[in-house]
C-alpha positions in Angstrom: 0.0 0.0 0.0 2.5 2.7 1.1 6.1 2.6 0.0 8.7 2.0 2.7 6.9 3.9 5.4 8.7 5.3 8.5 6.4 5.0 11.5 6.6 8.2 13.4 5.5 8.6 17.0 2.3 10.5 16.0 1.4 7.8 13.5 2.1 5.1 16.1 -0.2 6.9 18.6 -3.0 7.1 16.1 -2.7 3.5 14.9 -3.0 2.4 18.5 -6.3 4.3 19.0 -9.5 2.2 19.3 -11.4 2.0 16.0 -8.5 2.9 13.7 -8.5 0.5 10.7 -5.8 2.3 8.7 -3.6 5.4 9.4 -1.0 6.8 7.0 0.5 10.0 5.9 -1.0 11.6 2.8 1.4 12.6 0.0 1.4 15.9 -1.8 -0.2 14.5 -5.0 -3.4 13.2 -3.3 -3.6 16.4 -1.1 -3.5 18.5 -4.2 -6.2 16.4 -5.8 -8.4 16.5 -2.7 -7.9 20.3 -2.4 -9.2 20.7 -6.0 -12.2 18.5 -5.2 -13.0 20.2 -1.8 -13.4 23.5 -3.7 -16.3 22.0 -5.8 -18.4 20.6 -2.9 -22.0 21.8 -2.4 -24.5 20.5 0.1 -28.2 19.8 -0.5 -30.0 22.8 -1.9 -26.7 24.0 -3.5 -25.6 25.4 -0.2 -21.8 26.1 -0.3 -19.6 24.0 1.9 -16.4 25.6 3.3 -14.1 22.9 4.7 -12.0 25.2 6.9 -10.5 22.3 8.7 -9.2 20.8 5.5 -7.8 24.2 4.4 -6.0 24.4 7.8 -4.7 20.8 7.6 -3.0 21.7 4.2 -1.0 24.4 6.1 0.6 21.8 8.4 3.9 20.0 8.0 2.1 16.6 8.0 -1.3 15.2 7.3 -2.3 11.8 8.6 -5.4 10.0 7.2 -7.3 7.8 9.5 -9.8 5.2 8.3 -12.0 4.4 11.3 -14.9 2.3 12.3 -17.7 3.3 14.8 -15.6 2.4 17.8 -13.4 5.5 17.2 -14.1 8.2 19.8 -16.5 11.0 18.8 -15.0 14.4 17.9 -14.5 16.8 20.8 -16.4 19.6 19.0 -19.0 19.9 16.2 -17.6 19.0 12.8 -20.4 20.7 10.8 -21.9 24.2 11.5 -24.5 26.1 9.4 -23.5 29.7 9.2 -25.6 32.7 8.1 -24.1 35.2 5.6 -23.4 37.5 8.6 -21.4 34.8 10.4 -24.0 33.8 13.0 -24.5 30.1 13.8 -27.8 28.9 12.3 -27.3 25.3 13.2 -24.8 22.7 14.4 -23.9 19.1 14.8 -25.0 17.5 18.1 -23.5 14.4 19.7 -25.1 12.0 22.2 -22.9 13.7 24.9 -24.0 17.2 23.9 -27.7 16.5 23.1 -28.9 17.2 26.6 -28.0 20.9 26.1 -30.7 21.1 23.4 -33.3 18.6 24.4 -35.8 20.8 26.3 -35.1 24.0 24.5 -37.9 25.6 22.6 -35.6 27.8 20.5 -34.2 24.9 18.5 -35.5 22.6 15.7 -34.1 19.1 15.5 -33.3 18.5 11.8 -32.1 15.0 12.7 -30.9 13.4 16.0 -27.5 14.8 15.2 -28.2 18.4 14.0 -30.1 21.3 15.5 -31.2 24.5 13.8 -31.7 27.9 15.6 -34.7 29.3 13.7 -34.3 32.8 15.3 -31.1 33.2 13.3 -32.1 34.3 9.8 -30.0 34.0 6.7 -30.2 36.3 3.7 -29.3 33.7 1.0 -25.5 33.5 1.6 -25.7 30.6 4.1 -22.9 28.1 4.1 -22.0 24.9 5.9 -18.6 25.2 7.6 -16.6 22.2 8.5 -14.2 23.7 11.1 -10.9 22.4 12.3 -11.4 20.3 15.4 -9.0 19.6 18.2 -7.2 16.2 18.4 -5.9 15.9 21.9 -4.0 12.7 21.4 -1.3 14.5 19.5 0.4 17.3 21.4 3.7 18.8 22.5 4.5 15.8 24.7 4.8 13.7 21.6 6.5 16.2 19.3 3.4 17.9 17.7 2.1 21.4 17.7 -0.7 23.3 15.9 -2.7 20.0 15.8 -6.1 19.9 14.1 -8.4 17.3 12.7 -11.1 17.5 10.1 -13.4 15.4 7.9 -12.8 15.3 4.2 -15.8 15.6 1.9 -17.3 12.2 0.9 -15.9 12.6 -2.6 -12.4 13.3 -1.2 -12.7 10.3 1.1 -13.5 8.0 -1.9 -10.7 9.6 -4.0 -8.2 9.0 -1.1 -9.2 5.4 -0.7 -8.9 4.7 -4.4 -5.5 6.4 -4.6 -4.2 4.2 -1.7 -6.1 1.1 -3.1 -8.3 0.7 0.0 -11.7 -0.8 0.0 -14.7 1.6 -0.1 -16.6 0.4 2.9 -19.6 2.5 3.9 -19.3 1.3 7.5 -15.9 3.2 7.7 -15.3 6.9 7.7 -12.2 9.0 7.5 -10.6 11.8 9.6 -7.5 13.8 8.7 -5.1 15.0 11.3 -2.7 17.8 10.5 0.2 18.9 12.7 3.5 20.8 12.7 6.7 19.4 14.1 7.7 20.8 17.5 
């Protein structure tokens, strides 16, 4: 799969996490292809998607791809936010551990069991989904990493990456990218 790979401390840490099926460094060629693809992504209703996390990952010295199964820990913060054209949060991803914050509120609409909308925040037609960079506490200064972020690639980028590395496209698996700079 990968040519003569050197297993760094960050890669070893990630590979030992529960739910990780594959973890490997992404090379420049696939990152360039994914960047091109990310710029084309639209959500339902032709709403623009800004993958800010991916853009941040590209600024890092290293990007590790993780192919994970459902046993992998949930992200520490929302990975999808619906923003108004004025920059206000119109909706966001909710996890089982954060759902209680919204359960009895009358000022939210549950779009699904994993996403709430704030109907009092109005958009003027320039709404966009933002996929922010998310913390990844397992990599930090104690193991030689700084400026660590994680993100989710668009589904089309996930598929592109799996094909590039000759990995099976299994719908039960998802991917996360982790970018970091050397300390």
